[in-house]
VOBA-1610 file (N, C-alpha, C; in pm, whole numbers, padded with zeros to 5 digits, always signed):
BEGIN
Met-14720+08737-03745Met-14638+08633-03721Met-14521+08664-03638Pro-14498+08622-03529Pro-14375+08685-03419Pro-14244+08684-03495Pro-14167+08803-03458Pro-14038+08829-03557Pro-13943+08694-03523Gly-13867+08644-03606Gly-13791+08543-03608Gly-13826+08430-03633Phe-13965+08402-03679Phe-14003+08256-03719Phe-13972+08234-03869Phe-13954+08109-03917Phe-13889+08081-04021Phe-14023+08114-04137Val-13932+08113-04245Val-14081+08159-04364Val-14052+08072-04466Phe-14161+08004-04508Phe-14148+07920-04615Phe-14169+07970-04729Pro-14183+07915-04860Pro-14221+08007-04963Pro-14349+08035-04960Ala-14380+08123-05072Ala-14519+08161-05044Ala-14649+08094-05061Tyr-14684+08053-04993Tyr-14810+07961-05033Tyr-14958+08026-04986Arg-15050+08002-05027Arg-15172+08060-05037Arg-15264+07950-04935Phe-15322+08045-04822Phe-15399+07973-04760Phe-15561+07995-04766Val-15639+07946-04771Val-15793+07979-04798Val-15905+07962-04679Glu-15953+08037-04627Glu-16048+08018-04528Glu-16177+07913-04587Glu-16243+07854-04501Glu-16368+07779-04520Glu-16434+07911-04582Glu-16498+07824-04676Glu-16616+07904-04773Glu-16711+07793-04793Ala-16814+07857-04902Ala-16954+07762-04916Ala-16864+07657-04975Gly-16987+07541-04985Gly-16951+07426-05025Gly-16904+07422-05164Met-16816+07333-05224Met-16787+07351-05370Met-16751+07190-05423Ile-16796+07154-05551Ile-16798+07043-05591Ile-16706+07075-05731Thr-16574+06990-05724Thr-16495+07030-05855Thr-16473+06897-05894Phe-16472+06894-06055Phe-16462+06780-06119Phe-16328+06799-06198Phe-16264+06668-06208Phe-16136+06681-06281Phe-16151+06567-06400His-16155+06623-06502His-16195+06536-06636His-16130+06570-06762Leu-16093+06444-06837Leu-16015+06426-06959Leu-16126+06509-07069Asp-16043+06608-07104Asp-16121+06667-07274Asp-16047+06670-07376His-16052+06529-07442His-15961+06528-07541His-15829+06471-07468Thr-15691+06578-07479Thr-15597+06556-07439Thr-15539+06675-07321Arg-15645+06739-07296Arg-15643+06844-07149Arg-15726+06810-07020Leu-15681+06850-06946Leu-15736+06769-06859Leu-15815+06903-06788Ala-15960+06903-06774Ala-16060+07009-06767Ala-16077+07027-06625Gln-16112+07133-06564Gln-16137+07152-06420Gln-16277+07218-06427Thr-16384+07142-06377Thr-16511+07223-06369Thr-16562+07220-06205Ser-16577+07349-06156Ser-16647+07342-06029Ser-16743+07406-06034Val-16853+07333-05931Val-17014+07369-05953Val-17040+07398-05809Glu-17151+07450-05771Glu-17240+07458-05628Glu-17344+07409-05653Gly-17417+07331-05537Gly-17544+07271-05561Gly-17553+07154-05621Asp-17667+07130-05727Asp-17710+06982-05736Asp-17642+06965-05904Val-17602+06835-05889Val-17544+06804-06032Val-17624+06674-06080Asp-17636+06683-06207Asp-17742+06533-06255Asp-17667+06435-06280Val-17519+06472-06357Val-17451+06350-06416Val-17318+06393-06424Leu-17217+06307-06402Leu-17068+06335-06414Leu-17023+06365-06538Pro-16902+06470-06563Pro-16850+06521-06649Pro-16810+06366-06717Pro-16809+06360-06852Pro-16742+06233-06914Pro-16598+06236-06893Asp-16522+06123-06846Asp-16420+06070-06810Asp-16376+06167-06709Thr-16428+06140-06603Thr-16413+06200-06458Thr-16341+06106-06397Leu-16201+06182-06365Leu-16103+06102-06302Leu-16103+06137-06134Trp-16107+06255-06096Trp-16116+06292-05954Trp-16240+06404-05938Val-16279+06370-05855Val-16430+06464-05773Val-16360+06509-05636Asp-16329+06657-05628Asp-16319+06725-05505Asp-16402+06793-05440Leu-16444+06753-05317Leu-16539+06812-05227Leu-16449+06904-05132Tyr-16465+07029-05135Tyr-16399+07127-05064Tyr-16545+07198-04959Cys-16532+07178-04843Cys-16634+07208-04767Cys-16758+07150-04810Pro-16784+07070-04789Pro-16941+07053-04870Pro-17057+07072-04774Thr-17156+07092-04824Thr-17297+07108-04760Thr-17372+06967-04773Arg-17416+06939-04686Arg-17514+06802-04671Arg-17560+06776-04819Glu-17610+06879-04864Glu-17687+06863-05015Glu-17561+06806-05124Glu-17473+06866-05091Glu-17373+06850-05204Glu-17290+06714-05155Glu-17292+06660-05033Glu-17267+06522-05016Glu-17367+06419-05041Lys-17514+06459-05048Lys-17591+06361-05111Lys-17617+06350-05255Val-17555+06479-05355Val-17522+06462-05486Val-17429+06362-05509Val-17311+06395-05444Val-17199+06298-05474Val-17233+06165-05467Glu-17283+06118-05346Glu-17338+05979-05327Glu-17399+05911-05414Lys-17496+06008-05497Lys-17609+05967-05586Lys-17508+05926-05720Leu-17442+06043-05734Leu-17328+06025-05851Leu-17256+05877-05836Leu-17181+05856-05715Leu-17066+05752-05714Leu-17146+05659-05658Ser-17254+05649-05618Ser-17331+05518-05535Ser-17252+05459-05404Ile-17214+05564-05337Ile-17108+05522-05210Ile-17186+05625-05097Glu-17131+05594-04976Glu-17155+05675-04892Glu-17044+05794-04818Val-17060+05890-04822Val-16961+06037-04774Val-16949+06034-04640Pro-16844+05995-04592Pro-16805+06031-04440Pro-16854+06153-04399Thr-16911+06180-04292Thr-16946+06312-04241Thr-16817+06362-04155Arg-16818+06524-04143Arg-16677+06576-04081Arg-16667+06534-03935Asp-16776+06486-03866Asp-16728+06402-03738Asp-16704+06293-03751Glu-16710+06195-03863Glu-16669+06055-03898Glu-16524+06063-03939Met-16517+06185-03971Met-16361+06196-04058Met-16258+06224-03941Gln-16322+06279-03811Gln-16207+06301-03694Gln-16191+06185-03619Glu-16265+06051-03625Glu-16239+05938-03563Glu-16088+05898-03563Ile-16030+05839-03432Ile-15878+05822-03430Ile-15883+05642-03457Glu-15958+05556-03475Glu-15959+05441-03477Glu-15928+05395-03618Thr-15813+05303-03639Thr-15773+05260-03764Thr-15906+05202-03822Ser-16010+05128-03766Ser-16122+05083-03831Ser-16223+05178-03896Ser-16180+05293-03817Ser-16281+05438-03878Ser-16234+05518-03993Arg-16075+05478-04016Arg-16020+05545-04114Arg-15973+05489-04222Leu-15985+05353-04238Leu-15907+05296-04334Leu-16027+05151-04336Tyr-16102+05134-04445Tyr-16207+05034-04446Tyr-16225+05040-04597Leu-16307+04887-04622Leu-16356+04907-04745Leu-16514+04877-04736Glu-16560+04978-04825Glu-16725+04977-04809Glu-16787+04962-04935Asp-16872+04871-04962Asp-16935+04856-05101Asp-16867+04887-05205Gly-16733+04785-05216Gly-16637+04830-05308Gly-16535+04946-05292Ala-16567+05031-05255Ala-16481+05134-05235Ala-16385+05154-05136Leu-16288+05202-05135Leu-16173+05214-05047Leu-16171+05335-04972Val-16206+05344-04859Val-16223+05498-04765Val-16093+05504-04688Met-16017+05608-04693Met-15907+05630-04645Met-15901+05760-04605Thr-15864+05785-04478Thr-15865+05926-04394Thr-15722+05935-04359Met-15678+06066-04354Met-15558+06087-04285Met-15538+06227-04264Ala-15474+06251-04156Ala-15388+06402-04107Ala-15320+06455-04215Val-15330+06577-04271Val-15247+06660-04333Val-15236+06774-04287Leu-15097+06788-04260Leu-15024+06944-04205Leu-15104+07046-04281Asn-15148+07142-04220Asn-15204+07268-04300Asn-15151+07400-04237Lys-15165+07514-04291Lys-15119+07616-04216Lys-14966+07606-04159Pro-14882+07532-04193Pro-14741+07550-04121Pro-14677+07663-04117Thr-14724+07761-04143Thr-14635+07912-04120Thr-14699+08005-04035Ser-14850+07999-03966Ser-14904+08048-03926Ser-14871+08008-03761Asp-14919+08081-03659Asp-14890+08049-03536Asp-14967+07925-03472Glu-15059+07890-03541Glu-15114+07750-03496Glu-15129+07679-03592Pro-15038+07553-03650Pro-15060+07477-03776Pro-15164+07384-03689Glu-15203+07323-03810Glu-15316+07210-03759Glu-15294+07091-03838Ala-15319+06983-03792Ala-15318+06840-03890Ala-15466+06836-03905Ala-15500+06858-04027Ala-15655+06872-04066Ala-15691+06746-04129Ser-15780+06674-04099Ser-15838+06535-04190Ser-15905+06565-04317Val-15817+06465-04390Val-15889+06456-04537Val-15914+06298-04577Thr-16012+06293-04638Thr-16071+06162-04681Thr-16062+06136-04829Phe-15973+06010-04846Phe-15982+05987-04978Phe-16036+05864-05021Ile-16139+05842-05115Ile-16219+05737-05150Ile-16206+05684-05300Leu-16133+05544-05309Leu-16147+05525-05447Leu-16235+05396-05486Val-16337+05490-05594Val-16474+05424-05647Val-16413+05383-05788Gly-16373+05259-05813Gly-16373+05210-05945Gly-16221+05297-05990Asn-16242+05343-06092Asn-16133+05435-06158Asn-16134+05603-06116Arg-16223+05643-06048Arg-16238+05742-05986Arg-16200+05777-05854Leu-16127+05895-05837Leu-16102+05917-05693Leu-16181+06035-05616Leu-16227+06046-05519Leu-16306+06125-05445Leu-16232+06157-05323Thr-16235+06309-05312Thr-16130+06378-05183Thr-16252+06467-05120Val-16273+06410-04984Val-16353+06514-04877Val-16248+06605-04796Arg-16265+06719-04794Arg-16149+06818-04716Arg-16258+06928-04645Tyr-16209+07012-04546Tyr-16261+07111-04490Tyr-16158+07226-04471Val-16044+07165-04523Val-15942+07268-04549Val-15881+07286-04678Asp-15791+07363-04721Asp-15729+07404-04844Asp-15577+07405-04828Pro-15510+07246-04785Pro-15360+07260-04771Pro-15290+07282-04916Val-15152+07303-04897Val-15072+07346-04993Val-15060+07231-05091Pro-15038+07083-05039Pro-15046+07013-05138Pro-15143+07000-05262Phe-15243+07029-05212Phe-15361+07004-05307Phe-15337+07128-05418Asn-15317+07227-05364Asn-15286+07337-05472Asn-15177+07305-05567Gln-15089+07271-05494Gln-14956+07221-05589Gln-14985+07117-05687Phe-15054+07006-05650Phe-15077+06899-05733Phe-15177+06923-05862Ile-15298+07015-05813Ile-15368+07067-05951Ile-15271+07149-06009Gln-15192+07235-05982Gln-15123+07321-06083Gln-15015+07210-06158Arg-14975+07100-06094Arg-14901+07025-06196Arg-15011+06920-06284Ile-15089+06865-06244Ile-15156+06802-06341Ile-15224+06894-06454Lys-15240+07029-06421Lys-15288+07125-06541Lys-15198+07134-06633Arg-15036+07121-06609Arg-14946+07134-06663Arg-14928+07019-06738Gln-14922+06862-06668Gln-14896+06749-06720Gln-15028+06653-06687Pro-15127+06675-06781Pro-15252+06588-06763Pro-15206+06439-06744Ser-15086+06362-06832Ser-15046+06231-06836Ser-15040+06192-06675Leu-15013+06271-06593Leu-14976+06252-06443Leu-15105+06171-06365Val-15225+06193-06422Val-15330+06131-06389Val-15413+06039-06474Pro-15369+05951-06526Pro-15466+05854-06595Pro-15585+05785-06557Ser-15562+05788-06398Ser-15692+05735-06349Ser-15676+05770-06180Gly-15777+05739-06141Gly-15818+05815-05990Gly-15712+05754-05893Glu-15687+05600-05936Glu-15558+05549-05851Glu-15408+05634-05862Gln-15389+05676-05973Gln-15267+05735-05999Gln-15302+05893-05926Ala-15413+05944-05955Ala-15405+06061-05888Ala-15420+06064-05746Leu-15465+05968-05667Leu-15443+05945-05534Leu-15261+05940-05484Leu-15202+05852-05591Leu-15071+05840-05546Leu-14991+05965-05558Gly-15041+06052-05687Gly-14967+06208-05672Gly-15043+06243-05563Leu-15102+06292-05527Leu-15159+06365-05390Leu-15087+06330-05272Leu-15061+06164-05272Leu-14987+06139-05139Leu-14850+06190-05153Glu-14784+06176-05275Glu-14653+06210-05294Glu-14624+06356-05300Gln-14698+06411-05308Gln-14720+06563-05291Gln-14740+06635-05169Val-14791+06540-05075Val-14806+06565-04918Val-14669+06512-04860Ser-14635+06447-04930Ser-14508+06363-04873Ser-14361+06492-04878Asp-14361+06526-05002Asp-14266+06610-05078Asp-14314+06774-04993Asn-14407+06792-04923Asn-14451+06938-04883Asn-14409+06893-04744Leu-14424+06768-04674Leu-14375+06751-04513Leu-14212+06760-04519Ala-14143+06710-04608Ala-14011+06738-04610Ala-13979+06870-04644Asp-14049+06928-04709Asp-14010+07093-04747Asp-14030+07145-04569Ile-14125+07126-04510Ile-14155+07216-04413Ile-14020+07165-04298Leu-14032+07024-04279Leu-13940+06989-04172Leu-13783+07055-04224Glu-13743+07050-04356Glu-13629+07122-04408Glu-13622+07265-04345Ser-13725+07357-04372Ser-13720+07478-04329Ser-13716+07478-04171Ala-13777+07420-04111Ala-13806+07417-03987Ala-13635+07372-03888Thr-13578+07266-03968Thr-13431+07254-03930Thr-13339+07360-03973Ser-13355+07418-04067Ser-13290+07566-04077Ser-13309+07672-03980Asp-13421+07686-03961Asp-13450+07779-03839Asp-13396+07738-03730Leu-13400+07637-03664Leu-13329+07597-03558Leu-13195+07610-03537Asp-13136+07551-03674Asp-12969+07596-03695Asp-12929+07720-03652Gly-13020+07816-03698Gly-13003+07950-03701Gly-13029+08003-03538Leu-13140+07936-03498Leu-13153+07968-03358Leu-13051+07924-03259Ser-12989+07791-03270Ser-12874+07753-03226Ser-12771+07811-03197Arg-12729+07892-03349Arg-12601+07984-03334Arg-12631+08095-03260Thr-12762+08143-03257Thr-12801+08261-03172Thr-12780+08245-03008Ile-12832+08119-03002Ile-12834+08094-02856Ile-12650+08055-02791Phe-12571+08011-02872Phe-12448+07973-02840Phe-12327+08039-02895Arg-12391+08170-02943Arg-12283+08262-03000Arg-12176+08306-02892Ser-12082+08361-02947Ser-11970+08379-02854Ser-11978+08484-02769Asn-12060+08605-02802Asn-12083+08712-02733Asn-12236+08694-02664Ser-12231+08604-02624Ser-12384+08563-02551Ser-12413+08666-02454Gly-12319+08709-02377Gly-12341+08830-02309Gly-12422+08933-02300Ala-12465+08930-02431Ala-12546+09053-02458Ala-12689+08997-02498Gln-12731+08874-02451Gln-12849+08827-02430Gln-12941+08890-02337Asp-13051+08900-02334Asp-13134+08955-02246Asp-13271+08843-02239Ser-13353+08890-02114Ser-13490+08782-02087Ser-13565+08792-02203Thr-13565+08921-02275Thr-13670+08904-02389Thr-13597+08827-02529Asn-13496+08817-02547Asn-13430+08714-02649Asn-13477+08573-02624Phe-13419+08542-02479Phe-13462+08422-02441Phe-13613+08375-02464Asn-13706+08463-02424Asn-13841+08453-02428Asn-13902+08402-02580Glu-13832+08502-02654Glu-13844+08465-02774Glu-13793+08346-02851Ala-13665+08301-02820Ala-13629+08174-02846Ala-13721+08049-02780Ile-13766+08077-02692Ile-13848+07949-02630Ile-13988+07964-02703Asn-14010+08076-02770Asn-14150+08074-02838Asn-14120+08010-02991Arg-14005+08031-03025Arg-13962+07989-03124Arg-13929+07809-03165Ile-13873+07787-03035Ile-13857+07628-03005Ile-14018+07568-03001Gly-14084+07605-02942Gly-14220+07577-02922Gly-14288+07541-03027His-14262+07659-03116His-14349+07677-03233His-14268+07550-03354Val-14163+07531-03345Val-14098+07398-03427Val-14147+07270-03352Ala-14135+07295-03232Ala-14168+07159-03154Ala-14314+07123-03216Asp-14404+07215-03186Asp-14546+07160-03240Asp-14550+07128-03374Leu-14485+07208-03491Leu-14493+07162-03623Leu-14456+07030-03623Ala-14317+06986-03563Ala-14255+06863-03589Ala-14376+06736-03540Thr-14407+06778-03447Thr-14515+06681-03358Thr-14631+06652-03465Lys-14681+06750-03517Lys-14795+06743-03624Lys-14747+06654-03768Ala-14614+06711-03788Ala-14570+06639-03912Ala-14542+06502-03864Lys-14512+06451-03793Lys-14473+06306-03738Lys-14601+06256-03733Gly-14721+06288-03678Gly-14865+06257-03681Gly-14905+06232-03814Ser-14868+06330-03908Ser-14936+06335-04053Ser-14835+06205-04141Leu-14718+06200-04099Leu-14655+06092-04158Leu-14704+05952-04104Met-14736+05921-03964Met-14783+05810-03894Met-14928+05733-03996Asn-14976+05864-04014Asn-15126+05853-04085Asn-15084+05813-04249Leu-14999+05856-04288Leu-14963+05836-04445Leu-14894+05669-04460Thr-14811+05644-04333Thr-14768+05505-04377Thr-14878+05393-04339Arg-14968+05433-04248Arg-15054+05335-04238Arg-15176+05330-04367Leu-15156+05445-04420Leu-15248+05427-04545Leu-15181+05367-04668Leu-15096+05381-04689Leu-14999+05318-04783Leu-15004+05154-04742Leu-14994+05130-04601Leu-14967+04976-04578Leu-15123+04916-04634Phe-15242+05005-04611Phe-15351+04942-04619Phe-15378+04939-04766Leu-15351+05050-04852Leu-15334+05029-05004Leu-15308+04918-05070Ala-15152+04923-05019Ala-15065+04813-05089Ala-15116+04636-05042Ala-15201+04661-04943Ala-15259+04523-04932Ala-15396+04503-05004Gln-15443+04581-05096Gln-15552+04557-05158Gln-15508+04471-05287Ala-15603+04383-05316Ala-15566+04262-05427Ala-15546+04346-05565Asp-15658+04444-05596Asp-15662+04471-05725Asp-15565+04598-05743Val-15459+04612-05700Val-15361+04696-05673Val-15251+04645-05809Asn-15217+04726-05906Asn-15137+04670-05994Asn-14976+04700-05948Lys-14896+04638-06009Lys-14750+04609-05966Lys-14682+04781-05982Asp-14710+04836-06103Asp-14661+04988-06085Asp-14678+05086-05980Ala-14831+05035-05936Ala-14856+05132-05822Ala-14797+05083-05720Lys-14779+04939-05681Lys-14745+04903-05575Lys-14594+04924-05555Asp-14516+04965-05664Asp-14362+04997-05670Asp-14369+05145-05631Arg-14479+05240-05696Arg-14480+05367-05649Arg-14517+05392-05514Met-14582+05298-05457Met-14626+05313-05301Met-14475+05246-05230Lys-14393+05171-05278Lys-14291+05133-05195Lys-14216+05237-05189Thr-14158+05306-05322Thr-14099+05448-05276Thr-14142+05527-05197Leu-14273+05545-05202Leu-14342+05657-05120Leu-14324+05620-04980Met-14327+05471-04927Met-14281+05434-04792Met-14185+05464-04739Gln-14076+05425-04845Gln-13912+05467-04834Gln-13914+05605-04787Asp-13951+05689-04900Asp-13960+05832-04847Asp-14009+05868-04730Ala-14117+05842-04670Ala-14181+05895-04558Ala-14105+05813-04432Asn-14012+05709-04459Asn-13946+05652-04351Asn-13857+05744-04307Ser-13780+05771-04431Ser-13666+05873-04427Ser-13722+06013-04361Ile-13834+06055-04406Ile-13891+06193-04357Ile-13920+06186-04196Asp-13966+06064-04148Asp-13973+06034-04032Asp-13866+06037-03960Glu-13735+05981-03995Glu-13627+05967-03907Glu-13590+06121-03904His-13607+06202-04022His-13538+06350-04002His-13651+06394-03884Ala-13782+06400-03873Ala-13891+06459-03777Ala-13823+06413-03648Arg-13772+06293-03606Arg-13715+06234-03488Arg-13612+06314-03457Phe-13499+06341-03546Phe-13396+06422-03525Phe-13394+06552-03482Leu-13539+06635-03565Leu-13590+06751-03517Leu-13619+06745-03360Ser-13706+06653-03353Ser-13754+06673-03219Ser-13650+06653-03088Ala-13554+06586-03147Ala-13461+06568-03047Ala-13365+06699-03013Lys-13355+06754-03155Lys-13263+06887-03126Lys-13360+06962-03080Val-13499+06978-03094Val-13605+07070-02996Val-13544+07067-02857Gly-13588+06931-02849Gly-13556+06911-02664Gly-13414+06950-02606Phe-13307+06947-02710Phe-13186+06989-02661Phe-13197+07155-02653Leu-13247+07216-02758Leu-13200+07332-02750Leu-13307+07410-02635Leu-13425+07332-02601Leu-13482+07385-02495Leu-13426+07392-02364Asp-13381+07236-02349Asp-13315+07239-02192Asp-13183+07364-02192Ala-13097+07366-02353Ala-12989+07474-02330Ala-13034+07605-02287Thr-13154+07633-02330Thr-13217+07790-02351Thr-13233+07786-02193Met-13329+07711-02139Met-13360+07687-01994Met-13254+07699-01887Gly-13127+07612-01931Gly-13005+07638-01853Gly-12969+07768-01842Leu-12944+07856-02000Leu-12873+07967-02000Leu-12957+08058-01909Ile-13109+08061-01917Ile-13184+08138-01839Ile-13137+08140-01672Asn-13144+08004-01639Asn-13080+07978-01502Asn-12913+08036-01451Leu-12862+08056-01571Leu-12718+08115-01537Leu-12741+08276-01549Glu-12824+08307-01622Glu-12853+08424-01623Glu-12889+08508-01481Gln-13013+08391-01432Gln-13072+08443-01323Gln-12928+08428-01217Asn-12837+08329-01199Asn-12773+08311-01116Asn-12639+08436-01104Asn-12614+08470-01218Asn-12520+08614-01230Asn-12597+08701-01170Ile-12713+08717-01195Ile-12799+08848-01109Ile-12816+08836-00949Ile-12815+08694-00921Ile-12828+08666-00772Ile-12676+08703-00712Lys-12569+08658-00802Lys-12444+08667-00774Lys-12397+08800-00746Met-12449+08891-00810Met-12421+09040-00823Met-12500+09114-00688Phe-12610+09052-00667Phe-12663+09110-00522Phe-12600+09042-00363Ser-12539+08927-00415Ser-12460+08853-00301Ser-12338+08945-00268Val-12245+08991-00391Val-12143+09048-00407Val-12144+09192-00323Ala-12306+09247-00364Ala-12300+09412-00318Ala-12341+09377-00175Ala-12379+09282-00114Ala-12428+09265+00030Ala-12262+09264+00100Val-12188+09173+00020Val-12074+09154+00066Val-11971+09300+00118Val-11982+09352-00022Val-11901+09476-00040Val-11964+09583+00086Phe-12080+09588+00100Phe-12118+09690+00167Phe-12159+09676+00310Leu-12149+09523+00377Leu-12133+09490+00489Leu-12020+09563+00576Pro-11898+09559+00542Pro-11779+09622+00641Pro-11831+09770+00657Pro-11849+09847+00563Pro-11878+09973+00577Pro-11999+10021+00675Thr-12098+09914+00641Thr-12206+09964+00736Thr-12184+09905+00886Leu-12105+09829+00914Leu-12066+09783+01039Leu-11970+09899+01103Ile-11876+09954+01021Ile-11846+10071+01098Ile-11892+10186+01105Ala-11996+10214+01012Ala-12087+10337+01023Ala-12161+10298+01151Ser-12227+10196+01167Ser-12285+10113+01301Ser-12216+10146+01433Val-12100+10134+01434Val-12040+10152+01539Val-11993+10295+01591Tyr-11986+10386+01489Tyr-11950+10526+01494Tyr-12103+10599+01541Gly-12183+10510+01492Gly-12319+10572+01509Gly-12385+10547+01668Met-12296+10458+01748Met-12367+10435+01869Met-12378+10549+01988Asn-12496+10551+02043Asn-12471+10693+02151Asn-12415+10675+02278Phe-12308+10633+02264Phe-12226+10635+02391Phe-12151+10778+02402Arg-12118+10808+02525Arg-12050+10960+02580Arg-11922+10954+02535His-11857+10826+02576His-11696+10842+02536His-11663+10756+02409Leu-11631+10792+02323Leu-11591+10737+02176Leu-11423+10817+02142Pro-11349+10738+02147Pro-11198+10801+02120Pro-11202+10898+02009Glu-11244+10887+01913Glu-11253+10953+01788Glu-11372+11078+01798Leu-11431+11053+01881Leu-11546+11188+01869Leu-11474+11329+01904Asp-11372+11321+02000Asp-11308+11470+01976Asp-11151+11479+01890Trp-11157+11381+01818Trp-11061+11381+01725Trp-11068+11473+01597Asn-10987+11576+01578Asn-11012+11652+01430Asn-11032+11585+01321Tyr-10928+11457+01317Tyr-10962+11395+01165Tyr-11049+11249+01183Gly-11105+11261+01297Gly-11209+11136+01308Gly-11298+11124+01198Tyr-11372+11208+01143Tyr-11466+11198+01051Tyr-11371+11135+00917Pro-11303+11212+00861Pro-11199+11156+00761Pro-11147+11018+00760Phe-11117+10984+00889Phe-11051+10876+00920Phe-11183+10748+00882Ala-11320+10780+00942Ala-11389+10697+00948Ala-11439+10663+00782Leu-11450+10787+00682Leu-11470+10768+00576Leu-11342+10685+00476Val-11241+10709+00503Val-11154+10650+00461Val-11123+10477+00496Leu-11164+10436+00615Leu-11187+10310+00667Leu-11308+10238+00606Met-11422+10338+00588Met-11529+10243+00528Met-11494+10217+00359Val-11426+10327+00283Val-11402+10314+00144Val-11300+10173+00149Leu-11209+10190+00238Leu-11091+10043+00234Leu-11176+09947+00250Ser-11288+09944+00356Ser-11314+09797+00399Ser-11413+09758+00272Ala-11473+09854+00205Ala-11550+09795+00065Ala-11454+09751-00040Thr-11343+09836-00055Thr-11221+09788-00147Thr-11184+09658-00150Ile-11134+09614-00027Ile-11060+09501-00021Ile-11136+09372-00059Pro-11257+09370-00016Pro-11334+09249-00063Pro-11401+09249-00223Leu-11396+09379-00287Leu-11385+09371-00422Leu-11249+09316-00491Trp-11181+09352-00443Trp-10995+09300-00502Trp-11006+09164-00472Phe-11067+09106-00359Phe-11011+08994-00344Phe-11122+08887-00440Phe-11235+08954-00465Phe-11325+08900-00547Phe-11281+08896-00720Trp-11197+08974-00718Trp-11147+09023-00875Trp-11010+08891-00870Arg-10946+08880-00741Arg-10824+08804-00774Arg-10876+08659-00810Lys-10980+08623-00720Lys-11047+08516-00748Lys-11126+08472-00870Lys-11154+08574-00931Lys-11220+08572-01073Lys-11354+08537-01049Trp-11400+08609-00941Trp-11565+08580-00915Trp-11644+08686-00958Leu-11565+08783-01057Leu-11645+08895-01086Leu-11635+08912-01206
//
């Protein structure tokens, strides 16, 4: 990562690997996690959540048989139409949204994750390992009561996604504040082009992050509206979704503020670069004006005429040197008096 980029708390990113099916099921009062690869005949008792991570087509068929549903393919998950992302099929609610992944890397991504509510069970299909999933799994292992049903597991995951987006934008805002102080510090005369290049890179990184976060928030809002419109959602879940919607709106406002600040800092940085370039051009202009009179004097005495008054004068050479020095010093003094230097 380039120096100067903001750092989030230590999160673990996992690259794509062989497909895996993970079952989260109640074992008395404990939430058990069972991961398998390949064929499975029956669901573990009291299964609340089935997580498909980088599934193969064979594993998708296994889950389709176990839950009597059709799992969307990876290409179908990339569709941007609302009707392809949020729909009801054979009694199952299919919801796909973009989740921000790898926020601390040079290239953060908004990866599609599908949530399917089938009766009292939740099925998730994903090809990335975003931070909210790991955080939520650790939470429910400590507090199994957080997921009494698949619907509550879905809401818990969405809340974790919202919290993670808030943390990311807070860290990005803090980085922009530090960058702003660096750009506008009082002794900015020490700035050079390398620092400005680094500042532009950092601003671009935050802008990319803010854009993808806003896209994820938009997806989250649409998903919540779709889920709240279902008739079989209980009152407690709707209250929870209402709170989550309010959180999403407040985070979206913060993302808009962050985008505006990014635009301002980018314009300010480009303005400072222009000032830096103007100062360089000004120094060349001053040098040209300063050396013009001495050049004129040297040109006059360099002419090949037979009769020049000072040629036979013993002090002609020192006189010419003094005259050239004075002709260069007077413009410098004038510029200094005008505070142009």
